[in-house]
C-alpha atoms as an extended CHARMM CRD file, in Angstrom:
* protein
*
       254  EXT
         1         1  UNK       CA              6.4540000000        4.5410000000      -26.0590000000  PROA      1               0.0000000000
         2         2  UNK       CA              4.1920000000        1.8630000000      -25.1030000000  PROA      2               0.0000000000
         3         3  UNK       CA              6.9070000000        0.1650000000      -22.9720000000  PROA      3               0.0000000000
         4         4  UNK       CA              7.4160000000        3.4810000000      -20.9600000000  PROA      4               0.0000000000
         5         5  UNK       CA              3.6140000000        3.6830000000      -20.4750000000  PROA      5               0.0000000000
         6         6  UNK       CA              3.5080000000        0.0740000000      -19.2670000000  PROA      6               0.0000000000
         7         7  UNK       CA              6.4920000000        0.9750000000      -16.6730000000  PROA      7               0.0000000000
         8         8  UNK       CA              4.4950000000        4.1000000000      -15.2850000000  PROA      8               0.0000000000
         9         9  UNK       CA              1.2430000000        1.8360000000      -15.0200000000  PROA      9               0.0000000000
        10        10  UNK       CA              3.0600000000       -0.8370000000      -13.3090000000  PROA      10              0.0000000000
        11        11  UNK       CA              4.7950000000        1.4100000000      -10.8940000000  PROA      11              0.0000000000
        12        12  UNK       CA              1.5520000000        3.0140000000       -9.8410000000  PROA      12              0.0000000000
        13        13  UNK       CA             -0.0090000000       -0.4340000000       -9.4170000000  PROA      13              0.0000000000
        14        14  UNK       CA              2.8610000000       -1.6800000000       -7.3600000000  PROA      14              0.0000000000
        15        15  UNK       CA              2.6040000000        1.5730000000       -4.9000000000  PROA      15              0.0000000000
        16        16  UNK       CA             -1.0970000000        1.1350000000       -4.9070000000  PROA      16              0.0000000000
        17        17  UNK       CA             -0.3040000000       -2.5340000000       -3.4880000000  PROA      17              0.0000000000
        18        18  UNK       CA              2.1880000000       -1.0800000000       -1.1170000000  PROA      18              0.0000000000
        19        19  UNK       CA             -0.3960000000        1.5170000000        0.0860000000  PROA      19              0.0000000000
        20        20  UNK       CA             -3.1270000000       -1.0520000000        0.5820000000  PROA      20              0.0000000000
        21        21  UNK       CA             -1.0450000000       -3.1540000000        2.8140000000  PROA      21              0.0000000000
        22        22  UNK       CA              0.3770000000       -0.4190000000        4.6800000000  PROA      22              0.0000000000
        23        23  UNK       CA             -3.0780000000        0.9680000000        5.2320000000  PROA      23              0.0000000000
        24        24  UNK       CA             -4.2470000000       -2.2180000000        6.1930000000  PROA      24              0.0000000000
        25        25  UNK       CA             -1.5780000000       -2.9440000000        8.8480000000  PROA      25              0.0000000000
        26        26  UNK       CA             -1.2790000000        0.7900000000        9.8950000000  PROA      26              0.0000000000
        27        27  UNK       CA             -2.8770000000        0.4030000000       13.4070000000  PROA      27              0.0000000000
        28        28  UNK       CA             -0.0220000000       -2.1810000000       14.2860000000  PROA      28              0.0000000000
        29        29  UNK       CA              2.7700000000       -0.4730000000       12.8210000000  PROA      29              0.0000000000
        30        30  UNK       CA              5.0900000000        2.5450000000       13.8140000000  PROA      30              0.0000000000
        31        31  UNK       CA              4.7990000000        5.8610000000       11.6670000000  PROA      31              0.0000000000
        32        32  UNK       CA              8.4500000000        5.1240000000       10.3050000000  PROA      32              0.0000000000
        33        33  UNK       CA              7.3650000000        1.6090000000        8.8350000000  PROA      33              0.0000000000
        34        34  UNK       CA              6.9800000000        2.1500000000        5.2640000000  PROA      34              0.0000000000
        35        35  UNK       CA              8.5110000000       -0.7310000000        4.0570000000  PROA      35              0.0000000000
        36        36  UNK       CA              5.7960000000       -1.6730000000        1.5250000000  PROA      36              0.0000000000
        37        37  UNK       CA              6.3120000000        1.4220000000       -0.2150000000  PROA      37              0.0000000000
        38        38  UNK       CA             10.1910000000        1.0010000000       -0.2650000000  PROA      38              0.0000000000
        39        39  UNK       CA              9.6720000000       -2.4010000000       -1.8720000000  PROA      39              0.0000000000
        40        40  UNK       CA              7.2670000000       -0.7080000000       -4.6170000000  PROA      40              0.0000000000
        41        41  UNK       CA              9.8910000000        1.9950000000       -5.3320000000  PROA      41              0.0000000000
        42        42  UNK       CA             12.8110000000       -0.9190000000       -5.5950000000  PROA      42              0.0000000000
        43        43  UNK       CA             10.8280000000       -3.1400000000       -7.7040000000  PROA      43              0.0000000000
        44        44  UNK       CA              9.4180000000       -0.2870000000      -10.1850000000  PROA      44              0.0000000000
        45        45  UNK       CA             13.1480000000        1.0440000000      -10.4500000000  PROA      45              0.0000000000
        46        46  UNK       CA             14.5580000000       -2.7220000000      -11.1090000000  PROA      46              0.0000000000
        47        47  UNK       CA             12.2130000000       -3.9650000000      -13.5760000000  PROA      47              0.0000000000
        48        48  UNK       CA             10.9610000000       -0.7020000000      -15.1430000000  PROA      48              0.0000000000
        49        49  UNK       CA             13.7370000000        1.8120000000      -15.0550000000  PROA      49              0.0000000000
        50        50  UNK       CA             14.4580000000        5.3180000000      -13.7180000000  PROA      50              0.0000000000
        51        51  UNK       CA             11.1300000000        6.9360000000      -14.8490000000  PROA      51              0.0000000000
        52        52  UNK       CA              8.9250000000        4.2650000000      -13.3040000000  PROA      52              0.0000000000
        53        53  UNK       CA             11.1520000000        4.6530000000       -9.8590000000  PROA      53              0.0000000000
        54        54  UNK       CA             10.4690000000        8.5060000000       -9.9140000000  PROA      54              0.0000000000
        55        55  UNK       CA              6.8020000000        7.9140000000      -10.5460000000  PROA      55              0.0000000000
        56        56  UNK       CA              6.6460000000        5.5250000000       -7.6840000000  PROA      56              0.0000000000
        57        57  UNK       CA              8.6900000000        7.6290000000       -5.1820000000  PROA      57              0.0000000000
        58        58  UNK       CA              6.3920000000       10.7620000000       -5.9110000000  PROA      58              0.0000000000
        59        59  UNK       CA              3.1250000000        8.8690000000       -5.7300000000  PROA      59              0.0000000000
        60        60  UNK       CA              4.3300000000        7.2020000000       -2.4900000000  PROA      60              0.0000000000
        61        61  UNK       CA              5.3790000000       10.5520000000       -1.0850000000  PROA      61              0.0000000000
        62        62  UNK       CA              1.8660000000       11.7380000000       -1.7950000000  PROA      62              0.0000000000
        63        63  UNK       CA             -0.0770000000        9.1050000000       -0.3550000000  PROA      63              0.0000000000
        64        64  UNK       CA              2.0050000000        8.9070000000        2.8200000000  PROA      64              0.0000000000
        65        65  UNK       CA              1.6040000000       12.5590000000        3.3730000000  PROA      65              0.0000000000
        66        66  UNK       CA             -2.2260000000       12.4630000000        2.9900000000  PROA      66              0.0000000000
        67        67  UNK       CA             -2.8620000000        9.1280000000        4.5320000000  PROA      67              0.0000000000
        68        68  UNK       CA             -0.2590000000        8.4870000000        7.2340000000  PROA      68              0.0000000000
        69        69  UNK       CA              1.4900000000       11.7720000000        8.4590000000  PROA      69              0.0000000000
        70        70  UNK       CA             -0.4080000000       13.9510000000       10.6550000000  PROA      70              0.0000000000
        71        71  UNK       CA             -2.5660000000       15.9070000000       10.2780000000  PROA      71              0.0000000000
        72        72  UNK       CA             -4.2390000000       13.0640000000        8.0030000000  PROA      72              0.0000000000
        73        73  UNK       CA             -6.1600000000       13.9080000000        5.0930000000  PROA      73              0.0000000000
        74        74  UNK       CA             -3.9490000000       17.0500000000        4.4690000000  PROA      74              0.0000000000
        75        75  UNK       CA             -1.0930000000       17.6380000000        2.1310000000  PROA      75              0.0000000000
        76        76  UNK       CA              0.5080000000       20.2290000000        4.3520000000  PROA      76              0.0000000000
        77        77  UNK       CA              2.1810000000       17.9760000000        7.3250000000  PROA      77              0.0000000000
        78        78  UNK       CA              3.5900000000       19.2110000000       10.5400000000  PROA      78              0.0000000000
        79        79  UNK       CA              7.1900000000       19.4600000000       11.0010000000  PROA      79              0.0000000000
        80        80  UNK       CA              7.7290000000       16.0450000000       12.2830000000  PROA      80              0.0000000000
        81        81  UNK       CA              6.0520000000       14.7860000000        9.0680000000  PROA      81              0.0000000000
        82        82  UNK       CA              8.5170000000       16.8230000000        6.7020000000  PROA      82              0.0000000000
        83        83  UNK       CA             11.4030000000       15.0370000000        8.7350000000  PROA      83              0.0000000000
        84        84  UNK       CA              9.6150000000       11.8110000000        8.1150000000  PROA      84              0.0000000000
        85        85  UNK       CA              9.1080000000       12.6820000000        4.2570000000  PROA      85              0.0000000000
        86        86  UNK       CA             12.6960000000       13.8470000000        3.9580000000  PROA      86              0.0000000000
        87        87  UNK       CA             14.1520000000       10.6000000000        5.3530000000  PROA      87              0.0000000000
        88        88  UNK       CA             11.5740000000        8.5070000000        3.2750000000  PROA      88              0.0000000000
        89        89  UNK       CA             12.6370000000       10.4650000000        0.0520000000  PROA      89              0.0000000000
        90        90  UNK       CA             16.5050000000       10.0280000000        0.6570000000  PROA      90              0.0000000000
        91        91  UNK       CA             16.1900000000        6.2640000000        1.3390000000  PROA      91              0.0000000000
        92        92  UNK       CA             13.8670000000        5.8210000000       -1.6190000000  PROA      92              0.0000000000
        93        93  UNK       CA             16.3300000000        7.8660000000       -3.7530000000  PROA      93              0.0000000000
        94        94  UNK       CA             19.1150000000        5.4760000000       -2.6040000000  PROA      94              0.0000000000
        95        95  UNK       CA             17.0350000000        2.3610000000       -3.2210000000  PROA      95              0.0000000000
        96        96  UNK       CA             16.0700000000        3.5550000000       -6.6690000000  PROA      96              0.0000000000
        97        97  UNK       CA             19.5260000000        4.3300000000       -7.6220000000  PROA      97              0.0000000000
        98        98  UNK       CA             20.9390000000        1.1200000000       -6.1900000000  PROA      98              0.0000000000
        99        99  UNK       CA             18.2910000000       -1.0490000000       -8.0700000000  PROA      99              0.0000000000
       100       100  UNK       CA             18.9910000000        0.4920000000      -11.1640000000  PROA      100             0.0000000000
       101       101  UNK       CA             22.4830000000        0.3380000000      -11.0380000000  PROA      101             0.0000000000
       102       102  UNK       CA             22.4170000000       -3.2530000000       -9.7630000000  PROA      102             0.0000000000
       103       103  UNK       CA             20.0890000000       -4.1720000000      -12.7660000000  PROA      103             0.0000000000
       104       104  UNK       CA             22.2700000000       -2.3180000000      -15.3790000000  PROA      104             0.0000000000
       105       105  UNK       CA             25.1550000000       -4.3070000000      -14.0020000000  PROA      105             0.0000000000
       106       106  UNK       CA             23.4790000000       -7.5360000000      -14.4430000000  PROA      106             0.0000000000
       107       107  UNK       CA             22.2430000000       -6.6470000000      -17.7390000000  PROA      107             0.0000000000
       108       108  UNK       CA             25.7770000000       -5.7190000000      -18.8300000000  PROA      108             0.0000000000
       109       109  UNK       CA             27.1440000000       -8.7590000000      -17.4430000000  PROA      109             0.0000000000
       110       110  UNK       CA             24.2670000000      -10.9180000000      -19.0560000000  PROA      110             0.0000000000
       111       111  UNK       CA             24.9310000000       -9.0220000000      -22.4210000000  PROA      111             0.0000000000
       112       112  UNK       CA             28.6620000000       -9.7120000000      -22.1020000000  PROA      112             0.0000000000
       113       113  UNK       CA             28.4270000000      -13.5140000000      -21.2610000000  PROA      113             0.0000000000
       114       114  UNK       CA             25.7710000000      -13.6970000000      -24.5180000000  PROA      114             0.0000000000
       115       115  UNK       CA             28.6820000000      -11.9760000000      -26.6080000000  PROA      115             0.0000000000
       116       116  UNK       CA             31.4110000000      -14.3940000000      -25.3620000000  PROA      116             0.0000000000
       117       117  UNK       CA             29.2330000000      -17.2980000000      -25.9180000000  PROA      117             0.0000000000
       118       118  UNK       CA             28.7030000000      -15.9840000000      -29.4900000000  PROA      118             0.0000000000
       119       119  UNK       CA             32.4870000000      -15.5910000000      -29.8840000000  PROA      119             0.0000000000
       120       120  UNK       CA             32.9530000000      -19.0510000000      -28.5110000000  PROA      120             0.0000000000
       121       121  UNK       CA             30.4490000000      -20.6140000000      -31.0220000000  PROA      121             0.0000000000
       122       122  UNK       CA             32.0840000000      -18.7950000000      -33.7380000000  PROA      122             0.0000000000
       123       123  UNK       CA             35.3380000000      -19.7750000000      -33.0830000000  PROA      123             0.0000000000
       124       124  UNK       CA             34.3420000000      -23.2640000000      -32.5690000000  PROA      124             0.0000000000
       125       125  UNK       CA             32.4460000000      -23.3600000000      -36.0120000000  PROA      125             0.0000000000
       126       126  UNK       CA             35.4550000000      -21.4020000000      -37.4700000000  PROA      126             0.0000000000
       127       127  UNK       CA             37.7680000000      -24.5260000000      -35.9770000000  PROA      127             0.0000000000
       128       128  UNK       CA             35.4420000000      -26.9680000000      -37.4420000000  PROA      128             0.0000000000
       129       129  UNK       CA             35.4340000000      -25.2450000000      -40.8360000000  PROA      129             0.0000000000
       130       130  UNK       CA             39.0870000000      -25.3730000000      -40.4930000000  PROA      130             0.0000000000
       131       131  UNK       CA             39.4170000000      -28.9660000000      -39.8940000000  PROA      131             0.0000000000
       132       132  UNK       CA             37.1560000000      -29.9700000000      -42.3100000000  PROA      132             0.0000000000
       133       133  UNK       CA             38.9780000000      -28.2920000000      -45.2820000000  PROA      133             0.0000000000
       134       134  UNK       CA             42.3800000000      -29.3480000000      -43.6050000000  PROA      134             0.0000000000
       135       135  UNK       CA             41.2870000000      -33.1330000000      -43.7190000000  PROA      135             0.0000000000
       136       136  UNK       CA             39.7860000000      -32.7550000000      -47.1100000000  PROA      136             0.0000000000
       137       137  UNK       CA             43.1400000000      -32.0380000000      -48.7740000000  PROA      137             0.0000000000
       138       138  UNK       CA             45.4700000000      -34.6710000000      -50.1080000000  PROA      138             0.0000000000
       139       139  UNK       CA             48.3950000000      -33.1450000000      -48.4760000000  PROA      139             0.0000000000
       140       140  UNK       CA             49.4210000000      -33.5430000000      -44.6080000000  PROA      140             0.0000000000
       141       141  UNK       CA             48.3990000000      -30.4230000000      -42.7700000000  PROA      141             0.0000000000
       142       142  UNK       CA             49.5400000000      -29.1380000000      -39.6440000000  PROA      142             0.0000000000
       143       143  UNK       CA             49.5950000000      -25.9780000000      -37.3850000000  PROA      143             0.0000000000
       144       144  UNK       CA             51.9750000000      -24.7150000000      -34.7670000000  PROA      144             0.0000000000
       145       145  UNK       CA             52.2330000000      -22.2380000000      -32.0200000000  PROA      145             0.0000000000
       146       146  UNK       CA             54.0720000000      -19.0440000000      -32.4170000000  PROA      146             0.0000000000
       147       147  UNK       CA             57.1150000000      -20.7860000000      -30.8730000000  PROA      147             0.0000000000
       148       148  UNK       CA             57.0700000000      -23.5620000000      -33.3920000000  PROA      148             0.0000000000
       149       149  UNK       CA             55.8790000000      -26.1960000000      -31.2690000000  PROA      149             0.0000000000
       150       150  UNK       CA             53.1310000000      -28.3860000000      -33.2000000000  PROA      150             0.0000000000
       151       151  UNK       CA             49.7030000000      -28.6010000000      -31.7590000000  PROA      151             0.0000000000
       152       152  UNK       CA             47.6380000000      -30.2310000000      -34.4600000000  PROA      152             0.0000000000
       153       153  UNK       CA             48.2200000000      -32.5880000000      -37.3770000000  PROA      153             0.0000000000
       154       154  UNK       CA             45.5560000000      -33.8140000000      -39.7170000000  PROA      154             0.0000000000
       155       155  UNK       CA             43.8960000000      -37.0980000000      -40.3170000000  PROA      155             0.0000000000
       156       156  UNK       CA             46.1080000000      -37.6560000000      -43.3050000000  PROA      156             0.0000000000
       157       157  UNK       CA             49.4290000000      -37.2380000000      -41.4400000000  PROA      157             0.0000000000
       158       158  UNK       CA             47.9920000000      -39.5940000000      -38.8890000000  PROA      158             0.0000000000
       159       159  UNK       CA             47.2830000000      -42.0930000000      -41.4880000000  PROA      159             0.0000000000
       160       160  UNK       CA             50.4950000000      -41.7070000000      -43.2280000000  PROA      160             0.0000000000
       161       161  UNK       CA             52.5390000000      -42.1840000000      -40.1110000000  PROA      161             0.0000000000
       162       162  UNK       CA             50.2770000000      -44.5670000000      -38.2330000000  PROA      162             0.0000000000
       163       163  UNK       CA             50.9380000000      -42.6720000000      -35.0550000000  PROA      163             0.0000000000
       164       164  UNK       CA             48.3140000000      -40.8950000000      -32.9040000000  PROA      164             0.0000000000
       165       165  UNK       CA             48.2760000000      -37.3400000000      -32.9260000000  PROA      165             0.0000000000
       166       166  UNK       CA             49.2080000000      -36.9460000000      -29.1640000000  PROA      166             0.0000000000
       167       167  UNK       CA             52.6510000000      -38.8180000000      -29.7430000000  PROA      167             0.0000000000
       168       168  UNK       CA             53.4200000000      -36.2630000000      -32.5480000000  PROA      168             0.0000000000
       169       169  UNK       CA             52.5060000000      -32.9320000000      -31.2050000000  PROA      169             0.0000000000
       170       170  UNK       CA             55.1290000000      -30.5540000000      -29.7030000000  PROA      170             0.0000000000
       171       171  UNK       CA             58.4300000000      -31.7560000000      -31.5320000000  PROA      171             0.0000000000
       172       172  UNK       CA             57.6950000000      -35.3920000000      -31.4560000000  PROA      172             0.0000000000
       173       173  UNK       CA             56.8880000000      -35.3740000000      -35.1210000000  PROA      173             0.0000000000
       174       174  UNK       CA             60.5140000000      -35.3530000000      -35.7040000000  PROA      174             0.0000000000
       175       175  UNK       CA             60.6830000000      -38.7680000000      -35.0220000000  PROA      175             0.0000000000
       176       176  UNK       CA             58.9630000000      -39.6180000000      -38.2230000000  PROA      176             0.0000000000
       177       177  UNK       CA             61.8090000000      -37.6060000000      -40.2450000000  PROA      177             0.0000000000
       178       178  UNK       CA             64.7270000000      -39.5970000000      -41.5460000000  PROA      178             0.0000000000
       179       179  UNK       CA             67.7230000000      -39.3190000000      -39.4130000000  PROA      179             0.0000000000
       180       180  UNK       CA             69.8750000000      -37.9520000000      -42.1560000000  PROA      180             0.0000000000
       181       181  UNK       CA             67.3520000000      -35.1900000000      -42.7560000000  PROA      181             0.0000000000
       182       182  UNK       CA             66.4720000000      -34.3620000000      -39.1870000000  PROA      182             0.0000000000
       183       183  UNK       CA             69.1850000000      -31.8500000000      -38.5100000000  PROA      183             0.0000000000
       184       184  UNK       CA             68.4050000000      -29.8380000000      -41.8240000000  PROA      184             0.0000000000
       185       185  UNK       CA             64.7510000000      -29.7930000000      -40.8840000000  PROA      185             0.0000000000
       186       186  UNK       CA             65.5120000000      -28.3560000000      -37.2840000000  PROA      186             0.0000000000
       187       187  UNK       CA             67.8900000000      -25.9100000000      -38.3720000000  PROA      187             0.0000000000
       188       188  UNK       CA             65.7010000000      -24.3790000000      -41.2100000000  PROA      188             0.0000000000
       189       189  UNK       CA             62.5610000000      -24.4640000000      -38.6800000000  PROA      189             0.0000000000
       190       190  UNK       CA             64.5430000000      -22.8810000000      -36.0510000000  PROA      190             0.0000000000
       191       191  UNK       CA             65.6000000000      -20.0810000000      -38.6660000000  PROA      191             0.0000000000
       192       192  UNK       CA             62.1290000000      -19.4640000000      -40.0060000000  PROA      192             0.0000000000
       193       193  UNK       CA             60.8380000000      -19.3400000000      -36.4640000000  PROA      193             0.0000000000
       194       194  UNK       CA             63.5030000000      -16.5300000000      -35.4150000000  PROA      194             0.0000000000
       195       195  UNK       CA             63.0190000000      -14.6800000000      -38.5890000000  PROA      195             0.0000000000
       196       196  UNK       CA             59.2400000000      -15.2130000000      -38.8120000000  PROA      196             0.0000000000
       197       197  UNK       CA             59.5440000000      -15.9920000000      -42.6450000000  PROA      197             0.0000000000
       198       198  UNK       CA             58.3290000000      -18.9080000000      -44.7610000000  PROA      198             0.0000000000
       199       199  UNK       CA             59.6760000000      -22.3810000000      -44.0300000000  PROA      199             0.0000000000
       200       200  UNK       CA             60.4610000000      -24.5290000000      -46.9610000000  PROA      200             0.0000000000
       201       201  UNK       CA             62.3510000000      -27.8610000000      -46.8590000000  PROA      201             0.0000000000
       202       202  UNK       CA             62.6360000000      -31.1420000000      -48.5920000000  PROA      202             0.0000000000
       203       203  UNK       CA             62.8460000000      -34.3670000000      -46.2760000000  PROA      203             0.0000000000
       204       204  UNK       CA             62.2060000000      -37.8820000000      -45.8630000000  PROA      204             0.0000000000
       205       205  UNK       CA             59.2860000000      -39.1160000000      -43.9050000000  PROA      205             0.0000000000
       206       206  UNK       CA             58.6560000000      -42.4950000000      -42.3510000000  PROA      206             0.0000000000
       207       207  UNK       CA             55.4160000000      -44.1310000000      -43.5640000000  PROA      207             0.0000000000
       208       208  UNK       CA             53.3290000000      -46.4930000000      -41.2550000000  PROA      208             0.0000000000
       209       209  UNK       CA             55.1340000000      -49.6360000000      -42.9590000000  PROA      209             0.0000000000
       210       210  UNK       CA             58.7090000000      -48.1790000000      -42.5150000000  PROA      210             0.0000000000
       211       211  UNK       CA             59.1570000000      -46.8140000000      -45.9150000000  PROA      211             0.0000000000
       212       212  UNK       CA             60.5820000000      -43.2970000000      -46.4010000000  PROA      212             0.0000000000
       213       213  UNK       CA             59.0520000000      -41.0270000000      -48.8620000000  PROA      213             0.0000000000
       214       214  UNK       CA             60.2850000000      -37.5930000000      -49.8770000000  PROA      214             0.0000000000
       215       215  UNK       CA             58.0010000000      -34.5150000000      -48.8020000000  PROA      215             0.0000000000
       216       216  UNK       CA             58.1970000000      -30.7070000000      -49.3610000000  PROA      216             0.0000000000
       217       217  UNK       CA             57.3330000000      -29.1240000000      -46.1470000000  PROA      217             0.0000000000
       218       218  UNK       CA             56.1290000000      -25.5610000000      -46.0610000000  PROA      218             0.0000000000
       219       219  UNK       CA             54.6910000000      -23.5010000000      -43.4730000000  PROA      219             0.0000000000
       220       220  UNK       CA             53.4970000000      -19.9230000000      -43.3260000000  PROA      220             0.0000000000
       221       221  UNK       CA             53.5230000000      -17.3860000000      -40.3530000000  PROA      221             0.0000000000
       222       222  UNK       CA             49.9390000000      -16.3080000000      -39.4670000000  PROA      222             0.0000000000
       223       223  UNK       CA             49.9400000000      -12.6960000000      -37.7840000000  PROA      223             0.0000000000
       224       224  UNK       CA             47.7930000000      -10.8770000000      -35.8060000000  PROA      224             0.0000000000
       225       225  UNK       CA             46.6240000000       -7.0690000000      -36.4500000000  PROA      225             0.0000000000
       226       226  UNK       CA             49.9000000000       -6.0970000000      -34.6870000000  PROA      226             0.0000000000
       227       227  UNK       CA             52.1360000000       -7.9840000000      -37.0790000000  PROA      227             0.0000000000
       228       228  UNK       CA             53.1120000000      -10.5490000000      -34.4250000000  PROA      228             0.0000000000
       229       229  UNK       CA             53.0010000000      -14.2970000000      -35.3920000000  PROA      229             0.0000000000
       230       230  UNK       CA             50.0390000000      -15.8760000000      -33.8240000000  PROA      230             0.0000000000
       231       231  UNK       CA             50.3110000000      -19.3910000000      -35.6960000000  PROA      231             0.0000000000
       232       232  UNK       CA             51.9220000000      -21.4120000000      -38.1670000000  PROA      232             0.0000000000
       233       233  UNK       CA             50.0430000000      -23.2650000000      -40.8740000000  PROA      233             0.0000000000
       234       234  UNK       CA             51.8600000000      -25.6560000000      -43.0170000000  PROA      234             0.0000000000
       235       235  UNK       CA             51.5140000000      -28.5880000000      -45.4920000000  PROA      235             0.0000000000
       236       236  UNK       CA             53.5600000000      -31.5160000000      -46.4280000000  PROA      236             0.0000000000
       237       237  UNK       CA             53.6140000000      -32.5150000000      -49.9140000000  PROA      237             0.0000000000
       238       238  UNK       CA             54.4220000000      -35.9170000000      -51.4200000000  PROA      238             0.0000000000
       239       239  UNK       CA             57.1330000000      -35.2480000000      -53.9690000000  PROA      239             0.0000000000
       240       240  UNK       CA             58.9020000000      -38.8000000000      -53.8210000000  PROA      240             0.0000000000
       241       241  UNK       CA             57.5950000000      -39.9420000000      -57.3580000000  PROA      241             0.0000000000
       242       242  UNK       CA             58.6780000000      -36.4330000000      -58.8360000000  PROA      242             0.0000000000
       243       243  UNK       CA             62.1620000000      -36.6700000000      -57.2000000000  PROA      243             0.0000000000
       244       244  UNK       CA             62.5220000000      -40.3260000000      -58.5780000000  PROA      244             0.0000000000
       245       245  UNK       CA             61.5180000000      -39.1640000000      -62.1100000000  PROA      245             0.0000000000
       246       246  UNK       CA             63.5450000000      -36.1410000000      -62.1650000000  PROA      246             0.0000000000
       247       247  UNK       CA             66.9170000000      -37.9120000000      -62.8920000000  PROA      247             0.0000000000
       248       248  UNK       CA             65.2600000000      -39.9570000000      -65.6390000000  PROA      248             0.0000000000
       249       249  UNK       CA             63.7670000000      -36.6390000000      -67.2260000000  PROA      249             0.0000000000
       250       250  UNK       CA             67.2570000000      -35.0450000000      -67.3040000000  PROA      250             0.0000000000
       251       251  UNK       CA             68.6130000000      -38.0750000000      -68.7640000000  PROA      251             0.0000000000
       252       252  UNK       CA             66.2070000000      -38.2110000000      -71.6850000000  PROA      252             0.0000000000
       253       253  UNK       CA             66.4360000000      -34.3750000000      -72.1080000000  PROA      253             0.0000000000
       254       254  UNK       CA             70.2170000000      -34.8930000000      -72.6570000000  PROA      254             0.0000000000
């Protein structure tokens, strides 16, 4: 309510300023030069909305009729005066509508920009949380695009292989897989991508010192609201010591 009242008062003040400027310059102006009133209406509509624009328009018409249209000092103008007022009203209506539409469009664009910034900040925060979580785990963590190409490996993976991330994304990570296991790893990965099911494979991965250790690689498809795979998230768990202990455990058990 207070905002509405402020808009009405502001519209009246703008029209008063336009009236004073026009009245002062009227001896040097043509009867159709009512630009200060137009400015008052446009500013009122732009800054304070449709109601303020209507107030500015009505007030301007009354002032123009009484002070600037023959016979002056009367609210009953001559026929030429009615034409002038009709033109003024039409132009004022257009200016008011255009100002309101433009302001609404700018407000909408500004709100959308703020929403996008908020979404981007939320995504960045989510990405930071994800990376913090991934790099706090003992496992080697990775993510892949829907087509199966790797787009992220955790710091543990980089530390284990001793190879920078940019040299392992895509399908370059396969270079760290033992040559005897590489075909099986690729075949199962292709099958998982095609069928969109969980990937599970044991293989040997080369450490930075050239030593190969057994790892269990598991990857899960992350689906969007439509059920399509939007990303793959996986881990590589070191099972080398377990594999070496298994034969001894079986021998002891027998």
